[in-house]
N, C-alpha and C positions, 0 to 999 in steps of 0.2 A: 290321789286324786283329780279326776276328771268329770268337767262342771257340763259338757258336750261331746256323748258319745257317736253320735253322729261326725264329731270334727278331728274324734284323737290323732296320736299320730300313734298305729299300731305295731308297728318296730319300735316303740318308746312304753309302749305296756309290757310289748313281750318281756324289755330290757330288764324294765318294772317288775312282774310277775317273776323272772328269775332268779331276781335280787332276794323279792321276799320267800322265795322257795330256800335256798343258801339262809338268808338270815334265819326263818324257822328251824331249821334242823341243826344248825350250829350253832345256836345264844337263843334258841326257845323264841323268839321275837315275831312278837303280836304286831299281824302287816291288819287294815283296813283302808276298802276300799270308798273311797266317797266319789257319790257325783249328784248330777241335780236330775237326772235321766230318772223316765219311770219306773216302775218295780219288776215289770209285763219286760221293759226294752234295757234295764240291765241285769235281768238273768240273764237275757236271750244271748247278753255281749260276754255274760263270764263265761257262758257254756263254749260260746264260739272262740273266745282265745282263751278259755283252760285254767281261768284267773283261781288262785289258791288266798287270795285275800278272802277275807270280809267284805260285804258289799253293805252300807249303809249311804242313806240318800237329807241332802241339804239343796238350799236355795241355790240357786249357782250366782248371783252378787257376792257369796261370801266366800265360796270356794275359788272364785277367783281373786276376791280382795289377800287368799289367805291363800295362793300359788299361781301365780299367772302364767301356766303352764295348760295345757291337754292334754299331755298329764303330765302333774307334777308330783314334788313327794314334798312333803312335810313330816320333822322327828321329831316326835318328843317322846320325852322321857319323866315321868311321873306331872304329868300333865302342863309339863314348859317346855314351847316352842324351843328345839335343839340349834337346828337347822331345818332348810330350804333348799331345793331346788329344783330348778325345769328340767325334764327327761335327755335334756343333751348334755345336761353339767353337771349328771352324779356323777361323783367320784367310781371307782371301781366297788364288789365288794370287799379284795383285799382293805382297800384303802380305810373301807365304813366301818372291818372290825377290830382296827388295831384301833384305831378316831374314837370311834362312838359306841359299838358292841362289849367290846374286853374288860375283864375285872381287873382290874390293875391294883 
């Protein structure tokens, strides 16, 4: 999620996009991008950054409350928050795979 597209860290969003691609290809994980940006701005941002995530819109205040990062990750499973990360503290894909995505 990114509450303010104009201030979103582009390296961070690129890393999150790569993670979303790996999660979808290897585990059929659905990735959603939440933003408070306008649909027009969000579409332009998505195209510019080649995002593979579905785009949804929310008010900036709840987004900031959910994850205090721009961008940040909120991991949900069956509607329950499993974990959340600032983009700089997000574990690597291999760690996420073992800990959260793999069915044991």
